[in-house]
N, CA and C of each residue as an Amber inpcrd file, in Angstrom:
protein
   354
  83.3710000  29.8400000 163.7620000  83.3770000  29.9340000 162.3120000
  82.9790000  31.3460000 161.9060000  83.6330000  31.8390000 160.8570000
  83.3500000  33.2060000 160.4450000  82.3780000  33.3130000 159.2740000
  82.2230000  32.2930000 158.4720000  81.3190000  32.4280000 157.3330000
  81.4170000  31.2640000 156.3760000  81.0510000  31.5490000 155.1130000
  81.0370000  30.5310000 154.0760000  82.0760000  30.8030000 153.0100000
  82.5350000  29.7300000 152.3860000  83.3390000  29.7840000 151.1750000
  82.5490000  29.0370000 150.1100000  82.1910000  29.7360000 149.0270000
  81.4840000  29.1100000 147.9210000  82.4890000  28.4820000 146.9650000
  82.2860000  27.2190000 146.6360000  83.1960000  26.5100000 145.7390000
  83.1180000  27.1000000 144.3370000  84.0090000  26.6490000 143.4630000
  84.2350000  27.2910000 142.1760000  83.0590000  27.2670000 141.2090000
  82.0450000  26.4260000 141.4440000  80.8920000  26.4240000 140.5440000
  79.9730000  27.6150000 140.8080000  80.2510000  28.3680000 141.8760000
  79.4250000  29.5180000 142.2340000  80.1890000  30.8190000 142.0210000
  79.4890000  31.7810000 141.4720000  80.0980000  33.0480000 141.0960000
  80.3270000  33.9700000 142.2950000  81.1480000  34.9550000 142.0420000
  81.3610000  36.0140000 143.0360000  80.0600000  36.7700000 143.2740000
  79.2080000  36.8260000 142.2520000  77.9200000  37.5100000 142.3760000
  77.0530000  36.8470000 143.4460000  77.0660000  35.5400000 143.5220000
  76.2980000  34.8280000 144.5320000  76.8090000  35.2030000 145.9280000
  78.1070000  35.2840000 146.0840000  78.6790000  35.7050000 147.3730000
  78.2570000  37.1310000 147.6990000  78.2750000  37.9910000 146.6960000
  77.8830000  39.3900000 146.9050000  76.4170000  39.4820000 147.3510000
  75.5360000  38.7100000 146.7310000  74.1350000  38.7270000 147.1160000
  73.9390000  38.3080000 148.5730000  74.7010000  37.3160000 149.0020000
  74.6120000  36.8820000 150.4050000  75.2080000  37.9200000 151.3540000
  76.2730000  38.5930000 150.9300000  76.8300000  39.6640000 151.7620000
  75.8200000  40.8070000 151.9080000  75.0540000  41.0830000 150.8460000
  74.0300000  42.1300000 150.9270000  72.9620000  41.7740000 151.9640000
  72.8150000  40.5130000 152.2470000  71.8570000  40.0740000 153.2630000
  72.5080000  39.9890000 154.6560000  73.7540000  40.4670000 154.7490000
  74.4200000  40.5650000 156.0400000  75.2940000  39.3800000 156.4200000
  75.6130000  38.5110000 155.4820000  76.3870000  37.3210000 155.7900000
  77.8370000  37.4560000 155.3100000  78.7310000  36.7740000 156.0070000
  80.1430000  36.7590000 155.6730000  80.3890000  35.6160000 154.6900000
  80.3960000  35.9380000 153.3980000  80.5190000  34.9180000 152.3620000
  81.5240000  35.3900000 151.3200000  82.4480000  34.4870000 150.9600000
  83.3920000  34.7370000 149.8780000  83.3250000  33.5430000 148.9280000
  83.8600000  33.7550000 147.7310000  83.8540000  32.7060000 146.7180000
  85.2700000  32.3220000 146.3220000  85.4420000  31.0610000 146.0030000
  86.7310000  30.5710000 145.4950000  87.2000000  31.4560000 144.3340000
  86.2520000  31.9300000 143.5220000  86.5970000  32.7310000 142.3470000
  86.9120000  34.1960000 142.6660000  86.7870000  34.6190000 143.9260000
  87.2050000  35.9790000 144.2920000  88.7080000  36.0950000 144.0790000
  89.1610000  37.1010000 143.3240000  90.6180000  37.2460000 143.0940000
  91.4070000  37.3600000 144.3960000  90.8240000  37.9880000 145.4190000
  91.5190000  38.1500000 146.6960000  91.7130000  36.8150000 147.4170000
  90.8900000  35.8390000 147.1200000  90.9760000  34.5320000 147.7770000
  92.0850000  33.7040000 147.1290000  92.2070000  33.7760000 145.8150000
  93.3080000  33.1060000 145.1230000  93.1840000  31.6040000 145.0110000
  91.9530000  31.0900000 144.9730000  91.7750000  29.6300000 144.9060000
  91.2090000  29.1410000 143.5750000  91.0560000  30.0210000 142.6020000
  90.5260000  29.5860000 141.3140000  91.3820000  28.4500000 140.7570000
  90.7520000  27.3670000 140.3760000  91.4080000  26.1760000 139.8230000
  92.2740000  25.4160000 140.8360000  92.1490000  25.7230000 142.1210000
  92.9200000  25.0050000 143.1340000  92.3240000  23.6070000 143.3440000
  93.1480000  22.6470000 143.6950000  92.6540000  21.2950000 143.9910000
  91.6890000  21.3300000 145.1960000  90.7690000  20.3760000 145.2260000
  89.7640000  20.3290000 146.2870000  90.3790000  20.3030000 147.6800000
  91.4590000  19.5620000 147.8740000  92.0530000  19.4850000 149.2110000
  92.5740000  20.8460000 149.6630000  93.0970000  21.6570000 148.7320000
  93.5610000  22.9970000 149.0790000  92.3990000  23.9140000 149.4110000
  91.2920000  23.7720000 148.6840000  90.0920000  24.5750000 148.9550000
  89.5730000  24.2630000 150.3540000  89.4630000  22.9930000 150.6890000
  88.9510000  22.6060000 152.0030000  89.8990000  23.0360000 153.1190000
  91.1940000  22.8990000 152.9030000  92.1700000  23.3270000 153.9040000
  92.1370000  24.8460000 154.1040000  91.9970000  25.6180000 153.0220000
  91.9000000  27.0740000 153.1360000  90.6560000  27.4580000 153.9270000
  89.5470000  26.8090000 153.6310000  88.3000000  27.0860000 154.3590000
  88.5110000  26.8230000 155.8530000  89.1570000  25.7150000 156.1880000
  89.3850000  25.3820000 157.5980000  90.2820000  26.4210000 158.2740000
  91.3760000  26.7930000 157.6060000  92.2960000  27.7960000 158.1870000
  91.6220000  29.1310000 158.4110000  90.6290000  29.4280000 157.6110000
  89.9480000  30.7240000 157.6730000  88.5870000  30.6390000 158.3440000
  88.3100000  29.5340000 159.0100000  87.0870000  29.3760000 159.7820000
  85.8200000  29.4250000 158.9580000  85.8630000  28.8810000 157.7540000
  84.7160000  28.9440000 156.8510000  84.1960000  27.5550000 156.5130000
  82.8930000  27.4820000 156.4400000  82.2140000  26.2690000 155.9750000
  82.1900000  26.3330000 154.4410000  82.4450000  25.2270000 153.7930000
  82.4690000  25.1590000 152.3300000  81.0950000  24.7910000 151.8030000
  80.6650000  25.4900000 150.7430000  79.4120000  25.1850000 150.0520000
  79.7880000  24.6810000 148.6540000  79.3310000  23.4640000 148.3000000
  79.7500000  22.8720000 147.0250000  78.6840000  21.9470000 146.4590000
  78.6670000  21.8140000 145.1400000  77.8770000  20.7810000 144.4600000
  78.6930000  19.5210000 144.2590000  79.9680000  19.5820000 144.5210000
  80.8950000  18.4830000 144.2300000  80.8620000  17.4390000 145.3520000
  79.6820000  16.8500000 145.5440000  79.5200000  15.8890000 146.6400000
  80.4330000  14.6800000 146.4730000  80.5230000  14.1830000 145.2600000
  81.3120000  12.9590000 145.0330000  82.7300000  13.1030000 145.5820000
  83.4100000  14.2050000 145.2560000  84.7950000  14.3650000 145.6950000
  84.9070000  14.7350000 147.1770000  84.0250000  15.6130000 147.6560000
  84.1690000  16.0710000 149.0430000  83.7110000  15.0400000 150.0590000
  82.7520000  14.1890000 149.7260000  82.3570000  13.1120000 150.6370000
  83.5360000  12.1690000 150.8420000  84.3190000  11.9730000 149.8080000
  85.5110000  11.1080000 149.8960000  86.6680000  11.8180000 150.6040000
  86.8500000  13.1040000 150.3010000  88.0080000  13.8610000 150.7670000
  87.8740000  14.3680000 152.2080000  86.6970000  14.8420000 152.5700000
  86.5240000  15.5470000 153.8570000  86.8830000  14.7350000 155.0960000
  86.5860000  13.4350000 155.1580000  86.9470000  12.7040000 156.3850000
  88.4460000  12.7150000 156.7070000  89.2890000  12.9480000 155.7130000
  90.7300000  12.9360000 155.9430000  91.3440000  14.3010000 156.2130000
  90.5270000  15.3550000 156.1690000  91.0370000  16.7160000 156.3760000
  90.1590000  17.4070000 157.3970000  90.7110000  17.8560000 158.5230000
  89.8880000  18.6130000 159.4800000  89.3140000  19.8510000 158.7790000
  88.0280000  20.1120000 158.9890000  87.3870000  21.2420000 158.3180000
  86.2940000  21.8310000 159.1930000  85.7300000  22.9400000 158.7400000
  84.7010000  23.6580000 159.4900000  83.2930000  23.3070000 159.0260000
  83.1500000  22.2660000 158.2590000  81.8560000  21.8270000 157.7830000
  81.7360000  22.0010000 156.2780000  80.8930000  21.1610000 155.6900000
  80.6390000  21.2130000 154.2610000  79.1290000  21.1610000 154.0530000
  78.6400000  22.1040000 153.2610000  77.2260000  22.1250000 152.8600000
  77.1950000  21.6140000 151.4220000  76.5390000  20.4870000 151.2300000
  76.4090000  19.8970000 149.9010000  75.1260000  20.4020000 149.2520000
  75.2340000  20.7920000 147.9900000  74.0970000  21.3490000 147.2590000
  73.7870000  20.4700000 146.0660000  72.5310000  20.1190000 145.9020000
  72.0930000  19.3420000 144.7470000  71.9260000  20.2680000 143.5440000
  72.6630000  19.9730000 142.4880000  72.5290000  20.7420000 141.2610000
  71.1800000  20.5180000 140.5940000  70.5090000  19.4330000 140.9230000
  69.1490000  19.1910000 140.4100000  68.1230000  20.0480000 141.1490000
  68.3170000  20.1930000 142.4400000  67.3850000  20.9850000 143.2590000
  67.6270000  22.4680000 143.0930000  68.8960000  22.8640000 143.0170000
  69.2640000  24.2720000 142.8920000  70.0500000  24.4360000 141.5900000
  69.3350000  24.5480000 140.5070000  69.9770000  24.6830000 139.1990000
  70.6680000  26.0390000 139.1060000  71.7050000  26.0890000 138.2860000
  72.4380000  27.3510000 138.0990000  71.7800000  28.2020000 137.0170000
  70.5090000  28.4530000 137.2150000  69.7200000  29.3650000 136.3850000
  69.3950000  30.5680000 137.2650000  68.9170000  31.6640000 136.6940000
  68.5690000  32.8050000 137.5610000  67.5920000  32.4360000 138.6810000
  66.5410000  31.6840000 138.3660000  65.5940000  31.3310000 139.4270000
  66.2050000  30.3270000 140.4010000  66.9730000  29.3710000 139.8900000
  67.6140000  28.3930000 140.7660000  68.6010000  29.0440000 141.7240000
  69.3690000  29.9830000 141.2080000  70.3300000  30.6900000 142.0720000
  69.6030000  31.5710000 143.0870000  68.4540000  32.1110000 142.6880000
  67.6440000  32.8620000 143.6600000  67.1980000  31.9780000 144.8140000
  66.7700000  30.7470000 144.4810000  66.3830000  29.7860000 145.5220000
  67.5900000  29.4120000 146.3850000  68.7520000  29.3020000 145.7710000
  69.9730000  28.9810000 146.5260000  70.3180000  30.0960000 147.5000000
  70.2300000  31.3450000 147.0450000  70.4860000  32.4850000 147.9380000
  69.5210000  32.4360000 149.1230000  68.2580000  32.1900000 148.8440000
  67.2580000  32.1340000 149.9180000  67.5620000  31.0110000 150.9020000
  67.8930000  29.8310000 150.3770000  68.1760000  28.6810000 151.2530000
  69.4210000  28.9230000 152.1060000  70.4700000  29.4640000 151.5060000
  71.6970000  29.7480000 152.2770000  71.4560000  30.8630000 153.2850000
  70.6890000  31.8780000 152.8950000  70.3440000  32.9630000 153.8210000
  69.6090000  32.3990000 155.0430000  68.6420000  31.5190000 154.7890000
  67.8930000  30.9170000 155.8940000  68.7920000  30.0650000 156.7670000
  69.6610000  29.3130000 156.1670000  70.5830000  28.4540000 156.9280000
  71.5080000  29.3090000 157.7860000  72.0570000  30.3530000 157.2160000
  72.9620000  31.2340000 157.9610000  72.2220000  32.0040000 159.0580000
  71.0360000  32.5010000 158.7490000  70.2600000  33.2640000 159.7370000
  69.8740000  32.3910000 160.9260000  69.5660000  31.1260000 160.6510000
  69.1860000  30.1940000 161.7110000  70.3980000  29.5970000 162.4070000
  71.6070000  29.9290000 161.9220000  72.8420000  29.3430000 162.4430000
  72.7450000  27.8080000 162.4310000  72.2510000  27.3050000 161.3150000
  72.0030000  25.8790000 161.1440000  73.0320000  25.2370000 160.2190000
  74.2850000  25.5770000 160.4500000  75.3810000  25.0360000 159.6420000
  75.8760000  23.7200000 160.2320000  76.5500000  22.9260000 159.4280000
  77.0860000  21.6780000 159.9730000  78.1640000  21.9680000 161.0220000
  78.3560000  21.0380000 161.9450000  79.4230000  21.2090000 162.9310000
  80.7980000  21.0070000 162.2710000  81.8610000  21.3800000 162.9570000
  83.1860000  21.0920000 162.4100000  83.3000000  19.6030000 162.0420000
  83.8780000  19.3630000 160.8830000  84.0520000  18.0380000 160.3190000
  82.7460000  17.3500000 159.9150000  81.6380000  18.1130000 159.9430000
  80.3390000  17.5670000 159.5530000  79.9610000  17.9600000 158.1430000
  78.9380000  17.2720000 157.6250000  78.4080000  17.5550000 156.2850000
  76.8940000  17.5060000 156.3500000  76.2640000  18.4110000 155.5990000
  74.7990000  18.3780000 155.4800000  74.4350000  18.6980000 154.0400000
  73.2780000  18.2140000 153.6370000  72.7000000  18.5760000 152.3550000
  71.8140000  19.7870000 152.5670000  71.9160000  20.7500000 151.6920000
  71.0650000  21.9520000 151.7670000  69.6680000  21.5680000 151.3450000
  68.6800000  21.9120000 152.1770000  67.2830000  21.5730000 151.8640000
  66.6660000  22.5430000 150.8800000  65.5550000  22.1230000 150.3450000
  64.8260000  22.9650000 149.3760000  64.1100000  24.0820000 150.1260000
  63.8900000  25.1650000 149.4290000  63.1680000  26.3110000 149.9610000
  61.9860000  26.5800000 149.0600000  60.8570000  26.9750000 149.6680000
  59.6890000  27.3650000 148.8880000  58.9760000  26.1750000 148.4480000
C-alpha cells in the first residue's frame, strides 16, 4: 500500500498537513485525483487501484459496500470523536499520523475505527 485517500468530507488541507509530516496522503477533493462527487463504489475502487487505504466518516455506506469490493482497507472515523472543527481536525491529524507512523493500518479488505488521541 502506498498511502491514504481522504474521503470527500476531508479537505485538501488535511491531506497537506499529513504530507508535511512525511506521509503519502491525497484527498478525494484534490483536483488531480478527480473524484469530487464520485459515487462511493468508485472512490473505493480508485483507492484499491492506487494502493491506498480510504479514510472516511461514512461508516454506514462503506460498511455495507466494502465487503463486495476488493480494497486496501478502510479507516472509519467517528464524527463525534473527531469533529470537523480546528481542534478536532488537529486531533485527527495527530491520530492519523500516529497510525501511519506505527504502520497500524487495516489489512487489505479490512476495516478499523480510528481511536482517540490525547
